[in-house]
C-alpha positions, 0 to 999 in steps of 0.5 A, a space after each residue: 471555859 467554853 463548851 468545847 471542853 469535854 465533861 468527863 464522868 467516871 462511873 463505878 463498874 457494874 450495876 451502878 453504871 447501868 443504873 446511872 446510864 438509865 438515869 442519864 437517859 431520862 434527862 437526855 444524856 445518852 452514850 450509845 458506844 457504852 451499850 456495845 457489849 463487845 466494845 474494848 474501848 475504855 473511853 466512850 464519847 458523846 460528841 454532840 453533848 461534849 461528854 466523855 465516860 469511862 468505867 472504873 473500879 469503885 475505889 478508884 472513882 474518887 481518886 480520878 475525881 480528886 486529881 481532875 482526870 474526871 470532872 464527875 464521879 458516880 460511886 457508892 457512899 461507902 467508897 466515898 467515906 472509905 477513900 476520903 478524897 478531896 471532892 464535893 459530894 453534890 447529890 444522893 442518887 437514891 439507888 443502890 441503897 444498903 447499910 454499913 453495919 457492925 455484924 457478928 454472932 449474938 454473943 458479941 453484943 456484950 463486947 460492944 456494950 462494955 467497950 472491950 478491946 475487940 478485933 474487927 474485920 472489914 474491907 472498910 478499915 477507915 470507916 470501921 476506925 472512924 466509927 469505933 474510935 471517934 463515935 463509940 470511943 472504943 479501942 479496937 484492932 482492925 483487920 483488913 480483909 478483901 474477901 468474904 468478911 463474914 468468915 472473920 467471926 466464923 474462924 475466930 479471926 475477929 469478934 465482929 465485922 464491919 460490912 455492907 448489908 443489903 438483905 442480911 441473908 448471907 449473915 443469917 445463913 452464917 449465924 451472924 446478925 446486924 448488931 449496930 448500924 453505922 450509916 445508910 448508903 446509896 449511890 452519890 455524885 461527886 465533883 472535882 473541886 476545880 471543875 465545880 468552879 470552872 464549869 459551874 454552870 454546866 455542872 449545876 444544870 446537870 445536877 438540877 436536871 438529875 434532881 428533877 428526874 429523881 422526883 418523878 
């Protein structure tokens, strides 16, 4: 394919997109249109470099990439694990660092040690299921929540929660603590499998430029 084809990026909305654009600027990729806070546009274009960008909700980014609506996506590792889409994970960008953890009141430690059947509340049912079933070999009932999962143990909906922990202050304020760490998390770059073959040179050049920028 020639360079007349646009490379399309799906960026997770919010802080992630801001940090991504700052990183891209370090390697000479800019998109002035995206800086216009008043803009109602959904797709932003850098004509000179033949690049297109759009913002999406985090969980949708891997979907856009799997189906080829975007060649490249930038999204948190938590979303990649939860959505489990057929994409290539090519680069850890190192920002947005946090941890996926099992949290709860101190008394819940015993339940985790003895592999009792417990209730687990989480926004990330697939990550929770994989951890308890495949890594701990513990049978659990998983309850999907969309809001403040810290409420789970407080109102006795669940024994523990599986959630992202950044500083742990919300947990401490509610009498909860990290009981087990599942995995570290940060922002990652994912690539559509077909795009990786068809646009290998352009994408590899981009990845290498980003790697160099991250070292500085």
